N, C-alpha and C positions, 0 to 999 in steps of 0.2 A: 376357329378363329387363327389365324397364324400369331397369334400375340406371343412378345417373346413372353419369355420366364425369367423370374429372381432371382439371380445372383448369390443372395443372400439363403434364402427360404426357398427356394422353388417356385415360389407361386405365379400365376400367370398374373402379365402388367397389365395395367390400361392408359390408355391415352389421357397426357395430361401436357396438353396446348404445344408451344413450339419453342424452341430455342432465339435465339437474336438472329440467327441464319437462317431462318425456317426448318431447320429438322426437328422433326417430330420427338417430342420428350413422353417418355413412360415413364409411371410410378405404379409402385408397390402396391396393394390397398393393406397387405400384410404389416410387412415391418415400416412402410412409407418410404423406402429408399425407391430415389428416380438415375436414368440415365438413358442414354441417346441409345437405339438399336444402328450398330453398325454391320453393313453388307460387306462381306468382300468378295470382290471381282477377282481376285488375283488366278483363279481355277479358270476363269471363264475368260481370262488374257492369255493365259494359257493353249486353252485349246485352240483361240484360234493364234497364235504363235506357231504353235506348230500345223495348223490348216495351211499355215503360208509355207512354212516352212520346207513339209513333204510335198509339196504339192505345184504345179507351176504357175500358180497366182505371183501375180506380183504386190505389193504392199497398198499401192492404190485402189488394187480390185479387193482391199479386204472391208471396205464399206466406211472411211474416213482417210483423209489423206495421210501422205507418207510420213508429216512431221508428224502428226495423233498415233502413228501407228508403233513409231519406234521409241516415243517417249512411253508409249505404253508395256510396251516390251522389251525395255532395255534390261529389264533387271533378271532376265529371265536365260539371258547370256553369260552371267553369273553359275548358273545351275553346272554340276557334273552330274549327267543321266550312268545310273552305273550298273553293272548285268548283275541280275538278282541271280540268287542260288538256289537252285532249284534239286540238285540232286540227280537228275534224269541221266541214266546208265545210253547213250545212243549206241548205233552198230558203225554209221559212218559217220563223222565227222571229217567237214572238207574247212582250211585252211587256210589262209593267204591274208596279203598285208597290201594295202593303202598309203602313199606313197605323197605327203602334204609336202610337194615343194621337196627343195631338199633338209629342210627342216626336220622333218620328225613321219613318222610311219606308224597307223594303228594296223596291229595285227588284229584280225577276225575270226575268230570259228564257229562255222554253221552249219545247220544239218540240212535236208533237201525240204524242211518245213519251215524254220527257224533260225535267226540267229541266238546264238547260246553264252557267245563272251566274245570281250574283246580289251585289247590293251593301249596304250600309247606307250612307245619307245622311241628314244633317239637313230635307233638300225638296228636294222632283223640281224641277230644274234642270238645264240645259246641263252645268254641270261633272259634276252627279253622271248624268245619263244617256252621257254620254261615258266614263265609270271602267268604267260597265257593257260598252259596247260592243265597249272598247277588250279586255276579257278573252273577245271571242265574232268567230271569222273574220267579216266581211261574209255575210252570206245575202241571194240573189236576191231575195227580199219579208220584209219585216219589217211586223207588224200590231200597230196598237198605238190607244190611244184619244186620242189627240191632247192631251196628256199636255205642261205646259209646259216649254221647253225641250228638247222630242224635237224637233223639224222641226229646229232647227239642231247639235245631237250630230247627228243623223242626216246630214246635211250634212257636215260635218266629219269624221265618224270612215267611217262606208260612204256615200261619195258615190255610189259604183256599184248601192246600194241601192235597187230599189222599195218606197216606203210605202203602206201600203194604211190608213186613216182607217176603222175599225173604224165599218160604218153601223149599227148598234144605238146605238155613244154619239153618231154622227149624226144620227141619229131621235130620241134622247131630249134634245140639246140645244137643238132645236127644240120639242119639246116640253114644255120649261123655259118659255119662252116665249110659244107660243100655249094650255099647259094641256092638257089631253088633253078638252076639253067646249069647246073657242072658243064664241065668242060670234058674232065679224064673220064674213061672204060669205069674205073673204080668207083669214084663219084657220083658216077648214073647209079651202079648199080645199088650205092649203100645211100642214095637219096631217096630211093624205090624201094628199097627194106623199111626205111626211115619212115615215109607214108603207109605203106602195109601194117605197120601199129596200131593205126587209124583205126584199122578195121579184123583188127582180134577180137572176139570175141567170146573163145571156146578153151577146150586144151587142148584142142586135135590143132587150132591154126596157130596157139601159141608154140605148138612143141612144134609145128611144121615152120614157124617164123625163127626161132630158136635153131632148129639145122641148117637154113638158110642163110644164118648169119656165121655160124662155126664156118660155115663152107667159104663164104668168101671172105672170112680173114683166111683161113687158108690160103684161101687161091689168090690173094694177093698180099702177103704176108711179104714174100722177096719183095718187091717192089714197092713199099712201104719203108725198107728199112734202108733205100739207096740216099746216098748221102753226099754231102759235098764239105771240102775243107775252105774254109772261109777265117783268114787272119790264125790261121795256125787251128780252129776251133771246128768240131766236127759237128754239122747242121743236114739236118732230113730236109730231103728235097722236096717231102708232100708232109709237112707239118701239121693243115691245117687236116688233112685225110686220117690224121698219126689222135688229130684231137677230137676228131668224131668217131672214130672209134675209141678212143678212151673215155669220153662220158658213155656208150654206150656197153661196154666193160663192165663201168664200176654198177651202172644198172643192173646187166645177169648175175654179177658177183652177188651181191646182197641180197636179190630175189625181188626187189622191189616194182622190176617193170610190170609182169604176173602175175601181182598179189590178188585183184580180182578173180580172175580165175580159180585160186586156189580157194579162195572164201565158197565161191558158189559150185566148186565141188566139194567143200567140205560140208560148208548149210544151207546149200541151195538158194535159189532166190536169182537175181540178178544185182552185184556189185559195181558200184560205181568205178570209170576206168580213168577218166580226166577231173579238171577240177572247174567244168565249168558250170555248175551250182554256183559258186562263189562267184568266178569270173564273171556268170553274164547277170546273176541273179542278185548278187550283191555290191559287187562292185562298178559292174558298170552303173546300176543306177545311182551310186552314192556319189562318180563321176559327170553323172549326167545333174543330179541334185545341186552342185558346186557350179555347175555350169551354168546352170538355170538362174542361181544366187549369185554371181560369179562379183566380186569385189570384196568380198568377207575377208578380214583380218587372220592370219595363219592362227590365230586361237581361236578365232570364231568358227573358219574351216575344223579345226579338230573337234568345238564344238556339234557341229553341224553334225560330222560324222555319227556321234558318241549319240546324239540326239536320234536321228535314223537307226541306229541299231537299234538301241532301245524300244524305239513304238515298233520294231518288226522282231521283237521275245513272242514268248509262246504268250506269255499274260502280261501286257505293260499295266502299271495301274492308273488307275485314272486321275486328271491332273491336281486335284486337289489332296491326293494320298503322294503323287510326287513331290510336291511343295512340301508335306511335310517329314517325307524322308530322306529325298536326293541334299547329296551335300553341296554346297556353294563356294566361291572359290575365298571365303573370308574363313569357312572350318578347313580347307586344305593348305595346311603349312608349309611353307614356301616353296608353295608348289608356281610362283613368277617371282623369287626373290633373285636378282638382279645381284651383284657384287657391287661393292660401296665404290662409289663415285662412277659406274656406270651411268649413261644415258639412256632411258628407254627408247624404244623405236616407236616410229610413228603407228604402228599394228596393233601394238598395246603388249604385244613381248617385249622383253630386254632386247638390250642392242645383241650379247652375247646368248640369241635365244635359246642355243643346242645347251648348254652349261646353263643356263639360269632356272632347268626345269628340274626338279626333285621327279625326276622320272618313276620313282620304283612305289612311293609310299600315300598315292592319294585315288586307290581305286578301292574300292568297301571289301573290308574283311571278307573271308569265308573262310573253310574249313580247310581251303588248299590254301593261305597264304602264303606269300615267298617269306 
């Protein structure tokens, strides 16, 4: 029998009629206390909410009307899913950020198998990247796209971690200056060299590329020095080509362009050279989710990303356990504290959204807390 037990003495209870509303009343034969059995359906409703959020189904497809679904799941938008601390040391960690309009950015770290950490920030800067890295043990190699502040944060928080600049982003940076159809011979050769970055796989190919790039720099050095005088000031004629060369020179000097080749020679195996794992496996799916559920407010889009990241960690908790341990808006002090006299926006965030969020202290503390 699935009879409830008495909260006072722990003995099984028996049916004892019904209340005025028709609910079953239970009575303990030992101490005589009476109570009504309460069924908590929040975990079931949370599972329904996550099934809708992480799928392409609409609210009307969830077995009830839209108004009923919204009413049953409204409370779950107040939860902040927080990255669990596992202490796992990974060989490779991929890092990137996904912007929520112009208001906020969620920085994400993942491995080939699952998401390991995320952090909400006002912008991509060294402090924001450092806050994310503090929640992840230093990996052997980190793959990034050269976001602002990342290199500075990596030197401070992960000094022993080797950094690999995504070769596709390095190619895109050159293409931004040369375009995909350059007119000058120097631009055509440099664009061809940048495209070869995507096909470099071993030490021999990397050495050949570096030699060809050095030869290009030497061959076109005088050409890139040509300048004119405008308003009495020296101005280079081929400034865009100089910027493309400068971007590659910086990567060659730092040694971040072919870190994956060095790691393969030192440790064996295949090491990633691009950030495709997080670009296609995480960011693309997050954008698809937000597109399927378009119309969400800014704060709900942020929480939707948090929910997706949490459910794609290595071992997410069951819905009942999530409800027990995850913080809510009421437990996060000052999260949406707008300045006195400021009127709130229609999307639930303060009117001055960027300055109204306490960006630093609503992530669950870990041993690497900022």
